Biopython code that builds the backbone (N, CA, C, O; Angstrom):
import numpy as np
from Bio.PDB.StructureBuilder import StructureBuilder

atoms = [
    (1, "MET", "N", (0.840, -1.160, 0.000)),
    (1, "MET", "CA", (0.000, 0.000, 0.000)),
    (1, "MET", "C", (0.897, 1.238, 0.000)),
    (1, "MET", "O", (2.047, 1.195, 0.435)),
    (2, "HIS", "N", (0.347, 2.321, -0.491)),
    (2, "HIS", "CA", (1.111, 3.558, -0.633)),
    (2, "HIS", "C", (0.197, 4.735, -0.328)),
    (2, "HIS", "O", (-0.911, 4.818, -0.857)),
    (3, "GLY", "N", (0.656, 5.643, 0.524)),
    (3, "GLY", "CA", (-0.095, 6.853, 0.819)),
    (3, "GLY", "C", (0.838, 8.035, 0.934)),
    (3, "GLY", "O", (2.002, 7.896, 1.312)),
    (4, "GLU", "N", (0.312, 9.204, 0.602)),
    (4, "GLU", "CA", (1.094, 10.437, 0.677)),
    (4, "GLU", "C", (0.260, 11.540, 1.309)),
    (4, "GLU", "O", (-0.967, 11.550, 1.216)),
    (5, "TYR", "N", (0.965, 12.475, 1.958)),
    (5, "TYR", "CA", (0.310, 13.641, 2.527)),
    (5, "TYR", "C", (1.305, 14.791, 2.541)),
    (5, "TYR", "O", (2.413, 14.655, 3.059)),
    (6, "LYS", "N", (0.911, 15.915, 1.974)),
    (6, "LYS", "CA", (1.731, 17.129, 1.999)),
    (6, "LYS", "C", (1.276, 17.955, 3.189)),
    (6, "LYS", "O", (0.174, 18.503, 3.192)),
    (7, "THR", "N", (2.124, 18.040, 4.190)),
    (7, "THR", "CA", (1.821, 18.804, 5.390)),
    (7, "THR", "C", (1.698, 20.279, 5.015)),
    (7, "THR", "O", (2.630, 20.829, 4.428)),
    (8, "PRO", "N", (0.582, 20.940, 5.333)),
    (8, "PRO", "CA", (0.438, 22.363, 5.006)),
    (8, "PRO", "C", (1.592, 23.183, 5.582)),
    (8, "PRO", "O", (1.859, 23.144, 6.783)),
    (9, "GLY", "N", (2.263, 23.917, 4.713)),
    (9, "GLY", "CA", (3.402, 24.720, 5.134)),
    (9, "GLY", "C", (4.618, 23.888, 5.485)),
    (9, "GLY", "O", (5.602, 24.410, 6.008)),
    (10, "GLY", "N", (4.556, 22.583, 5.197)),
    (10, "GLY", "CA", (5.638, 21.679, 5.573)),
    (10, "GLY", "C", (6.074, 20.804, 4.425)),
    (10, "GLY", "O", (6.170, 21.246, 3.280)),
    (11, "LYS", "N", (6.331, 19.577, 4.748)),
    (11, "LYS", "CA", (6.953, 18.647, 3.813)),
    (11, "LYS", "C", (6.030, 17.483, 3.457)),
    (11, "LYS", "O", (4.963, 17.307, 4.046)),
    (12, "LEU", "N", (6.466, 16.702, 2.485)),
    (12, "LEU", "CA", (5.742, 15.533, 2.018)),
    (12, "LEU", "C", (6.052, 14.335, 2.914)),
    (12, "LEU", "O", (7.207, 14.091, 3.263)),
    (13, "VAL", "N", (5.010, 13.593, 3.282)),
    (13, "VAL", "CA", (5.143, 12.330, 4.016)),
    (13, "VAL", "C", (4.670, 11.222, 3.087)),
    (13, "VAL", "O", (3.602, 11.322, 2.483)),
    (14, "VAL", "N", (5.465, 10.170, 2.977)),
    (14, "VAL", "CA", (5.122, 9.016, 2.147)),
    (14, "VAL", "C", (5.189, 7.773, 3.027)),
    (14, "VAL", "O", (6.164, 7.566, 3.749)),
    (15, "VAL", "N", (4.159, 6.958, 2.965)),
    (15, "VAL", "CA", (4.159, 5.686, 3.696)),
    (15, "VAL", "C", (3.918, 4.546, 2.713)),
    (15, "VAL", "O", (3.074, 4.636, 1.821)),
    (16, "ASP", "N", (4.669, 3.490, 2.897)),
    (16, "ASP", "CA", (4.493, 2.268, 2.129)),
    (16, "ASP", "C", (4.474, 1.121, 3.121)),
    (16, "ASP", "O", (5.271, 1.089, 4.059)),
    (17, "PHE", "N", (3.572, 0.189, 2.918)),
    (17, "PHE", "CA", (3.478, -0.958, 3.814)),
    (17, "PHE", "C", (2.685, -2.069, 3.149)),
    (17, "PHE", "O", (2.011, -1.871, 2.138)),
    (18, "ASP", "N", (2.789, -3.241, 3.751)),
    (18, "ASP", "CA", (1.983, -4.384, 3.360)),
    (18, "ASP", "C", (0.891, -4.548, 4.401)),
    (18, "ASP", "O", (0.989, -4.016, 5.507)),
    (19, "VAL", "N", (-0.141, -5.282, 4.043)),
    (19, "VAL", "CA", (-1.180, -5.644, 5.005)),
    (19, "VAL", "C", (-1.217, -7.161, 5.075)),
    (19, "VAL", "O", (-1.396, -7.841, 4.065)),
    (20, "VAL", "N", (-1.047, -7.678, 6.278)),
    (20, "VAL", "CA", (-1.067, -9.115, 6.520)),
    (20, "VAL", "C", (-2.042, -9.368, 7.657)),
    (20, "VAL", "O", (-1.841, -8.888, 8.773)),
    (21, "SER", "N", (-3.077, -10.109, 7.380)),
    (21, "SER", "CA", (-4.099, -10.435, 8.390)),
    (21, "SER", "C", (-4.636, -9.174, 9.076)),
    (21, "SER", "O", (-4.730, -9.111, 10.302)),
    (22, "ARG", "N", (-4.988, -8.169, 8.257)),
    (22, "ARG", "CA", (-5.566, -6.903, 8.732)),
    (22, "ARG", "C", (-4.626, -6.093, 9.620)),
    (22, "ARG", "O", (-5.076, -5.271, 10.418)),
    (23, "ARG", "N", (-3.322, -6.325, 9.482)),
    (23, "ARG", "CA", (-2.324, -5.565, 10.240)),
    (23, "ARG", "C", (-1.261, -5.021, 9.286)),
    (23, "ARG", "O", (-0.942, -5.648, 8.276)),
    (24, "LEU", "N", (-0.717, -3.847, 9.620)),
    (24, "LEU", "CA", (0.359, -3.269, 8.829)),
    (24, "LEU", "C", (1.639, -4.060, 9.059)),
    (24, "LEU", "O", (1.922, -4.498, 10.174)),
    (25, "ALA", "N", (2.404, -4.236, 7.994)),
    (25, "ALA", "CA", (3.687, -4.935, 8.061)),
    (25, "ALA", "C", (4.673, -4.241, 7.132)),
    (25, "ALA", "O", (4.284, -3.635, 6.133)),
    (26, "ASN", "N", (5.940, -4.338, 7.471)),
    (26, "ASN", "CA", (7.011, -3.758, 6.635)),
    (26, "ASN", "C", (6.786, -2.274, 6.374)),
    (26, "ASN", "O", (6.932, -1.811, 5.244)),
    (27, "VAL", "N", (6.433, -1.537, 7.407)),
    (27, "VAL", "CA", (6.111, -0.116, 7.255)),
    (27, "VAL", "C", (7.381, 0.679, 6.968)),
    (27, "VAL", "O", (8.403, 0.521, 7.636)),
    (28, "ARG", "N", (7.288, 1.534, 5.959)),
    (28, "ARG", "CA", (8.364, 2.454, 5.606)),
    (28, "ARG", "C", (7.771, 3.856, 5.551)),
    (28, "ARG", "O", (6.823, 4.109, 4.807)),
    (29, "VAL", "N", (8.326, 4.753, 6.330)),
    (29, "VAL", "CA", (7.888, 6.144, 6.351)),
    (29, "VAL", "C", (9.030, 6.965, 5.774)),
    (29, "VAL", "O", (10.131, 6.989, 6.325)),
    (30, "THR", "N", (8.761, 7.636, 4.661)),
    (30, "THR", "CA", (9.785, 8.439, 3.994)),
    (30, "THR", "C", (9.182, 9.787, 3.624)),
    (30, "THR", "O", (8.057, 10.102, 4.012)),
    (31, "GLY", "N", (9.923, 10.566, 2.885)),
    (31, "GLY", "CA", (9.450, 11.866, 2.433)),
    (31, "GLY", "C", (10.567, 12.868, 2.541)),
    (31, "GLY", "O", (11.735, 12.501, 2.665)),
    (32, "ASP", "N", (10.209, 14.138, 2.495)),
    (32, "ASP", "CA", (11.245, 15.159, 2.576)),
    (32, "ASP", "C", (11.246, 15.880, 3.921)),
    (32, "ASP", "O", (11.768, 16.989, 4.028)),
    (33, "PHE", "N", (10.665, 15.259, 4.948)),
    (33, "PHE", "CA", (10.710, 15.785, 6.309)),
    (33, "PHE", "C", (11.936, 15.206, 7.016)),
    (33, "PHE", "O", (12.623, 14.341, 6.472)),
    (34, "PHE", "N", (12.205, 15.686, 8.224)),
    (34, "PHE", "CA", (13.363, 15.228, 8.982)),
    (34, "PHE", "C", (12.944, 14.751, 10.366)),
    (34, "PHE", "O", (12.005, 15.274, 10.965)),
    (35, "VAL", "N", (13.657, 13.754, 10.857)),
    (35, "VAL", "CA", (13.510, 13.286, 12.237)),
    (35, "VAL", "C", (14.840, 13.580, 12.917)),
    (35, "VAL", "O", (15.895, 13.137, 12.464)),
    (36, "TYR", "N", (14.774, 14.339, 14.017)),
    (36, "TYR", "CA", (16.008, 14.686, 14.728)),
    (36, "TYR", "C", (15.855, 14.367, 16.200)),
    (36, "TYR", "O", (14.906, 14.849, 16.818)),
    (37, "PRO", "N", (16.718, 13.598, 16.783)),
    (37, "PRO", "CA", (17.874, 12.936, 16.174)),
    (37, "PRO", "C", (17.446, 11.749, 15.306)),
    (37, "PRO", "O", (16.413, 11.124, 15.542)),
    (38, "GLU", "N", (18.255, 11.466, 14.315)),
    (38, "GLU", "CA", (17.938, 10.411, 13.351)),
    (38, "GLU", "C", (17.785, 9.037, 14.000)),
    (38, "GLU", "O", (17.100, 8.171, 13.456)),
    (39, "GLU", "N", (18.412, 8.831, 15.147)),
    (39, "GLU", "CA", (18.346, 7.538, 15.831)),
    (39, "GLU", "C", (16.922, 7.185, 16.247)),
    (39, "GLU", "O", (16.629, 6.020, 16.515)),
    (40, "SER", "N", (16.038, 8.170, 16.303)),
    (40, "SER", "CA", (14.643, 7.932, 16.679)),
    (40, "SER", "C", (13.802, 7.409, 15.516)),
    (40, "SER", "O", (12.695, 6.909, 15.718)),
    (41, "TYR", "N", (14.326, 7.525, 14.317)),
    (41, "TYR", "CA", (13.570, 7.155, 13.127)),
    (41, "TYR", "C", (13.101, 5.694, 13.130)),
    (41, "TYR", "O", (11.932, 5.438, 12.841)),
    (42, "PRO", "N", (13.973, 4.729, 13.447)),
    (42, "PRO", "CA", (13.504, 3.323, 13.440)),
    (42, "PRO", "C", (12.352, 3.074, 14.412)),
    (42, "PRO", "O", (11.448, 2.302, 14.094)),
    (43, "SER", "N", (12.358, 3.697, 15.572)),
    (43, "SER", "CA", (11.269, 3.453, 16.529)),
    (43, "SER", "C", (9.944, 3.975, 15.995)),
    (43, "SER", "O", (8.894, 3.420, 16.316)),
    (44, "LEU", "N", (9.971, 5.023, 15.195)),
    (44, "LEU", "CA", (8.756, 5.546, 14.581)),
    (44, "LEU", "C", (8.158, 4.494, 13.652)),
    (44, "LEU", "O", (6.966, 4.197, 13.733)),
    (45, "GLN", "N", (8.977, 3.935, 12.776)),
    (45, "GLN", "CA", (8.488, 2.923, 11.832)),
    (45, "GLN", "C", (8.059, 1.646, 12.543)),
    (45, "GLN", "O", (7.012, 1.080, 12.234)),
    (46, "GLU", "N", (8.869, 1.196, 13.495)),
    (46, "GLU", "CA", (8.568, -0.045, 14.214)),
    (46, "GLU", "C", (7.259, 0.050, 14.984)),
    (46, "GLU", "O", (6.555, -0.948, 15.138)),
    (47, "SER", "N", (6.930, 1.238, 15.466)),
    (47, "SER", "CA", (5.700, 1.402, 16.242)),
    (47, "SER", "C", (4.454, 1.125, 15.406)),
    (47, "SER", "O", (3.393, 0.811, 15.946)),
    (48, "LEU", "N", (4.589, 1.241, 14.093)),
    (48, "LEU", "CA", (3.442, 1.068, 13.201)),
    (48, "LEU", "C", (3.283, -0.372, 12.713)),
    (48, "LEU", "O", (2.199, -0.767, 12.283)),
    (49, "ASP", "N", (4.350, -1.147, 12.779)),
    (49, "ASP", "CA", (4.253, -2.558, 12.386)),
    (49, "ASP", "C", (3.308, -3.278, 13.332)),
    (49, "ASP", "O", (3.441, -3.168, 14.551)),
    (50, "GLY", "N", (2.361, -4.009, 12.778)),
    (50, "GLY", "CA", (1.408, -4.761, 13.578)),
    (50, "GLY", "C", (0.135, -4.006, 13.912)),
    (50, "GLY", "O", (-0.786, -4.579, 14.495)),
    (51, "MET", "N", (0.066, -2.735, 13.555)),
    (51, "MET", "CA", (-1.131, -1.938, 13.838)),
    (51, "MET", "C", (-2.306, -2.446, 13.008)),
    (51, "MET", "O", (-2.140, -2.761, 11.829)),
    (52, "LEU", "N", (-3.473, -2.526, 13.603)),
    (52, "LEU", "CA", (-4.674, -2.947, 12.883)),
    (52, "LEU", "C", (-5.055, -1.928, 11.814)),
    (52, "LEU", "O", (-4.910, -0.724, 12.021)),
    (53, "THR", "N", (-5.536, -2.404, 10.684)),
    (53, "THR", "CA", (-5.896, -1.510, 9.582)),
    (53, "THR", "C", (-7.084, -0.609, 9.914)),
    (53, "THR", "O", (-7.261, 0.425, 9.270)),
    (54, "GLY", "N", (-7.888, -0.968, 10.884)),
    (54, "GLY", "CA", (-9.038, -0.159, 11.256)),
    (54, "GLY", "C", (-8.744, 0.918, 12.269)),
    (54, "GLY", "O", (-9.664, 1.602, 12.716)),
    (55, "THR", "N", (-7.482, 1.095, 12.651)),
    (55, "THR", "CA", (-7.103, 2.094, 13.642)),
    (55, "THR", "C", (-7.424, 3.496, 13.114)),
    (55, "THR", "O", (-7.133, 3.815, 11.962)),
    (56, "SER", "N", (-8.020, 4.317, 13.959)),
    (56, "SER", "CA", (-8.414, 5.671, 13.547)),
    (56, "SER", "C", (-7.198, 6.573, 13.363)),
    (56, "SER", "O", (-6.113, 6.300, 13.875)),
    (57, "GLU", "N", (-7.409, 7.637, 12.630)),
    (57, "GLU", "CA", (-6.350, 8.611, 12.388)),
    (57, "GLU", "C", (-5.799, 9.172, 13.702)),
    (57, "GLU", "O", (-4.585, 9.281, 13.873)),
    (58, "SER", "N", (-6.689, 9.524, 14.622)),
    (58, "SER", "CA", (-6.220, 10.091, 15.897)),
    (58, "SER", "C", (-5.446, 9.064, 16.715)),
    (58, "SER", "O", (-4.475, 9.418, 17.384)),
    (59, "ALA", "N", (-5.858, 7.800, 16.672)),
    (59, "ALA", "CA", (-5.139, 6.755, 17.401)),
    (59, "ALA", "C", (-3.768, 6.493, 16.777)),
    (59, "ALA", "O", (-2.806, 6.221, 17.495)),
    (60, "ILE", "N", (-3.670, 6.570, 15.454)),
    (60, "ILE", "CA", (-2.373, 6.404, 14.785)),
    (60, "ILE", "C", (-1.441, 7.537, 15.201)),
    (60, "ILE", "O", (-0.277, 7.297, 15.522)),
    (61, "ALA", "N", (-1.946, 8.767, 15.197)),
    (61, "ALA", "CA", (-1.127, 9.916, 15.591)),
    (61, "ALA", "C", (-0.628, 9.759, 17.028)),
    (61, "ALA", "O", (0.526, 10.070, 17.323)),
    (62, "GLU", "N", (-1.480, 9.285, 17.907)),
    (62, "GLU", "CA", (-1.082, 9.073, 19.303)),
    (62, "GLU", "C", (-0.023, 7.982, 19.406)),
    (62, "GLU", "O", (0.912, 8.101, 20.199)),
    (63, "LEU", "N", (-0.156, 6.934, 18.625)),
    (63, "LEU", "CA", (0.830, 5.864, 18.600)),
    (63, "LEU", "C", (2.195, 6.400, 18.176)),
    (63, "LEU", "O", (3.216, 6.054, 18.770)),
    (64, "VAL", "N", (2.210, 7.242, 17.152)),
    (64, "VAL", "CA", (3.458, 7.847, 16.683)),
    (64, "VAL", "C", (4.039, 8.747, 17.774)),
    (64, "VAL", "O", (5.239, 8.693, 18.041)),
    (65, "ARG", "N", (3.204, 9.571, 18.406)),
    (65, "ARG", "CA", (3.678, 10.451, 19.485)),
    (65, "ARG", "C", (4.350, 9.662, 20.600)),
    (65, "ARG", "O", (5.404, 10.052, 21.101)),
    (66, "LYS", "N", (3.737, 8.559, 20.981)),
    (66, "LYS", "CA", (4.276, 7.742, 22.071)),
    (66, "LYS", "C", (5.549, 6.998, 21.660)),
    (66, "LYS", "O", (6.378, 6.674, 22.510)),
    (67, "ALA", "N", (5.704, 6.728, 20.373)),
    (67, "ALA", "CA", (6.840, 5.934, 19.890)),
    (67, "ALA", "C", (8.139, 6.726, 19.839)),
    (67, "ALA", "O", (9.223, 6.154, 19.954)),
    (68, "ILE", "N", (8.033, 8.022, 19.668)),
    (68, "ILE", "CA", (9.252, 8.810, 19.543)),
    (68, "ILE", "C", (9.587, 9.450, 20.904)),
    (68, "ILE", "O", (8.697, 9.950, 21.592)),
    (69, "PRO", "N", (10.858, 9.430, 21.279)),
    (69, "PRO", "CA", (11.262, 10.022, 22.559)),
    (69, "PRO", "C", (10.896, 11.509, 22.635)),
    (69, "PRO", "O", (10.769, 12.188, 21.617)),
    (70, "ASN", "N", (10.731, 11.988, 23.862)),
    (70, "ASN", "CA", (10.335, 13.389, 24.071)),
    (70, "ASN", "C", (11.299, 14.389, 23.459)),
    (70, "ASN", "O", (10.883, 15.483, 23.077)),
    (71, "ASP", "N", (12.584, 14.041, 23.356)),
    (71, "ASP", "CA", (13.563, 14.977, 22.797)),
    (71, "ASP", "C", (13.677, 14.893, 21.282)),
    (71, "ASP", "O", (14.567, 15.508, 20.694)),
    (72, "THR", "N", (12.784, 14.138, 20.639)),
    (72, "THR", "CA", (12.810, 13.978, 19.179)),
    (72, "THR", "C", (11.917, 15.022, 18.520)),
    (72, "THR", "O", (10.814, 15.305, 18.987)),
    (73, "GLU", "N", (12.413, 15.582, 17.435)),
    (73, "GLU", "CA", (11.642, 16.560, 16.665)),
    (73, "GLU", "C", (11.308, 15.990, 15.293)),
    (73, "GLU", "O", (12.157, 15.390, 14.633)),
    (74, "LEU", "N", (10.072, 16.184, 14.877)),
    (74, "LEU", "CA", (9.674, 15.924, 13.499)),
    (74, "LEU", "C", (9.672, 17.281, 12.813)),
    (74, "LEU", "O", (8.827, 18.124, 13.113)),
    (75, "LEU", "N", (10.599, 17.501, 11.907)),
    (75, "LEU", "CA", (10.728, 18.785, 11.234)),
    (75, "LEU", "C", (10.071, 18.708, 9.861)),
    (75, "LEU", "O", (10.523, 17.968, 8.987)),
    (76, "GLY", "N", (9.003, 19.477, 9.680)),
    (76, "GLY", "CA", (8.304, 19.501, 8.399)),
    (76, "GLY", "C", (7.048, 18.663, 8.368)),
    (76, "GLY", "O", (6.325, 18.676, 7.372)),
    (77, "THR", "N", (6.768, 17.930, 9.439)),
    (77, "THR", "CA", (5.529, 17.168, 9.538)),
    (77, "THR", "C", (5.198, 16.960, 11.006)),
    (77, "THR", "O", (5.810, 17.562, 11.888)),
    (78, "SER", "N", (4.229, 16.105, 11.251)),
    (78, "SER", "CA", (3.762, 15.850, 12.615)),
    (78, "SER", "C", (3.248, 14.411, 12.700)),
    (78, "SER", "O", (3.082, 13.756, 11.671)),
    (79, "PRO", "N", (2.996, 13.915, 13.901)),
    (79, "PRO", "CA", (2.364, 12.603, 14.005)),
    (79, "PRO", "C", (1.044, 12.549, 13.231)),
    (79, "PRO", "O", (0.708, 11.525, 12.635)),
    (80, "GLN", "N", (0.307, 13.648, 13.246)),
    (80, "GLN", "CA", (-0.967, 13.710, 12.511)),
    (80, "GLN", "C", (-0.734, 13.569, 11.006)),
    (80, "GLN", "O", (-1.514, 12.905, 10.322)),
    (81, "GLY", "N", (0.321, 14.181, 10.488)),
    (81, "GLY", "CA", (0.634, 14.068, 9.064)),
    (81, "GLY", "C", (0.937, 12.635, 8.659)),
    (81, "GLY", "O", (0.513, 12.184, 7.595)),
    (82, "ILE", "N", (1.666, 11.921, 9.501)),
    (82, "ILE", "CA", (1.965, 10.516, 9.234)),
    (82, "ILE", "C", (0.680, 9.698, 9.276)),
    (82, "ILE", "O", (0.464, 8.820, 8.440)),
    (83, "ALA", "N", (-0.170, 9.991, 10.255)),
    (83, "ALA", "CA", (-1.449, 9.283, 10.384)),
    (83, "ALA", "C", (-2.332, 9.500, 9.155)),
    (83, "ALA", "O", (-2.962, 8.560, 8.669)),
    (84, "ILE", "N", (-2.377, 10.710, 8.663)),
    (84, "ILE", "CA", (-3.186, 11.007, 7.475)),
    (84, "ILE", "C", (-2.678, 10.209, 6.270)),
    (84, "ILE", "O", (-3.475, 9.654, 5.515)),
    (85, "ALA", "N", (-1.362, 10.151, 6.089)),
    (85, "ALA", "CA", (-0.803, 9.390, 4.959)),
    (85, "ALA", "C", (-1.179, 7.915, 5.056)),
    (85, "ALA", "O", (-1.505, 7.287, 4.049)),
    (86, "ILE", "N", (-1.132, 7.364, 6.267)),
    (86, "ILE", "CA", (-1.501, 5.949, 6.451)),
    (86, "ILE", "C", (-2.976, 5.732, 6.139)),
    (86, "ILE", "O", (-3.323, 4.799, 5.416)),
    (87, "ARG", "N", (-3.844, 6.579, 6.673)),
    (87, "ARG", "CA", (-5.284, 6.418, 6.423)),
    (87, "ARG", "C", (-5.583, 6.573, 4.933)),
    (87, "ARG", "O", (-6.431, 5.857, 4.400)),
    (88, "ARG", "N", (-4.903, 7.494, 4.255)),
    (88, "ARG", "CA", (-5.117, 7.651, 2.810)),
    (88, "ARG", "C", (-4.758, 6.376, 2.064)),
    (88, "ARG", "O", (-5.479, 5.959, 1.158)),
    (89, "ALA", "N", (-3.651, 5.758, 2.442)),
    (89, "ALA", "CA", (-3.263, 4.504, 1.786)),
    (89, "ALA", "C", (-4.336, 3.442, 2.004)),
    (89, "ALA", "O", (-4.718, 2.740, 1.068)),
    (90, "LEU", "N", (-4.816, 3.324, 3.228)),
    (90, "LEU", "CA", (-5.806, 2.306, 3.539)),
    (90, "LEU", "C", (-7.156, 2.595, 2.860)),
    (90, "LEU", "O", (-7.826, 1.672, 2.397)),
    (91, "GLU", "N", (-7.547, 3.859, 2.803)),
    (91, "GLU", "CA", (-8.822, 4.220, 2.188)),
    (91, "GLU", "C", (-8.767, 4.081, 0.675)),
    (91, "GLU", "O", (-9.773, 3.744, 0.051)),
    (92, "THR", "N", (-7.615, 4.332, 0.079)),
    (92, "THR", "CA", (-7.448, 4.161, -1.362)),
    (92, "THR", "C", (-7.632, 2.701, -1.727)),
    (92, "THR", "O", (-8.297, 2.381, -2.712)),
    (93, "GLU", "N", (-7.047, 1.818, -0.940)),
    (93, "GLU", "CA", (-7.160, 0.384, -1.203)),
    (93, "GLU", "C", (-8.595, -0.078, -1.013)),
    (93, "GLU", "O", (-9.091, -0.893, -1.790)),
    (94, "ALA", "N", (-9.265, 0.432, 0.010)),
    (94, "ALA", "CA", (-10.652, 0.026, 0.275)),
    (94, "ALA", "C", (-11.581, 0.456, -0.850)),
    (94, "ALA", "O", (-12.588, -0.201, -1.113)),
    (95, "GLY", "N", (-11.243, 1.568, -1.521)),
    (95, "GLY", "CA", (-12.066, 2.088, -2.598)),
    (95, "GLY", "C", (-11.861, 1.376, -3.924)),
    (95, "GLY", "O", (-12.657, 1.545, -4.848)),
    (96, "ASP", "N", (-10.800, 0.578, -4.029)),
    (96, "ASP", "CA", (-10.517, -0.132, -5.288)),
    (96, "ASP", "C", (-11.444, -1.289, -5.508)),
    (96, "ASP", "O", (-11.335, -1.984, -6.519)),
]
sb = StructureBuilder()
sb.init_structure("model")
sb.init_model(0)
sb.init_chain("A")
sb.init_seg("    ")
for serial, (resi, resn, name, xyz) in enumerate(atoms, 1):
    if name == "N":
        sb.init_residue(resn, " ", resi, " ")
    sb.init_atom(name, np.array(xyz, "f"), 0.0, 1.0, " ", f" {name:<3s}", serial, name[0])
structure = sb.get_structure()
């Protein structure tokens, strides 16, 4: 699955993942935003692996917030931006 979201006044978020038994797998979050420090980036992606496909946008954003350490900055996007990209990917597939 593939979803994109251009954060208003910010950067592009791209998510790619597989769905296995109604759960996200092999999640990749890319785009032209930055995660600082970069060491926090893997925990962001790992937090999304195994998430149920029916998870709401607000719950996804909260999951992302909890996954990244308090001293981590998302520059050019937000947990909400990542959540929107994921929901778009899932809704696009559901509409096919």
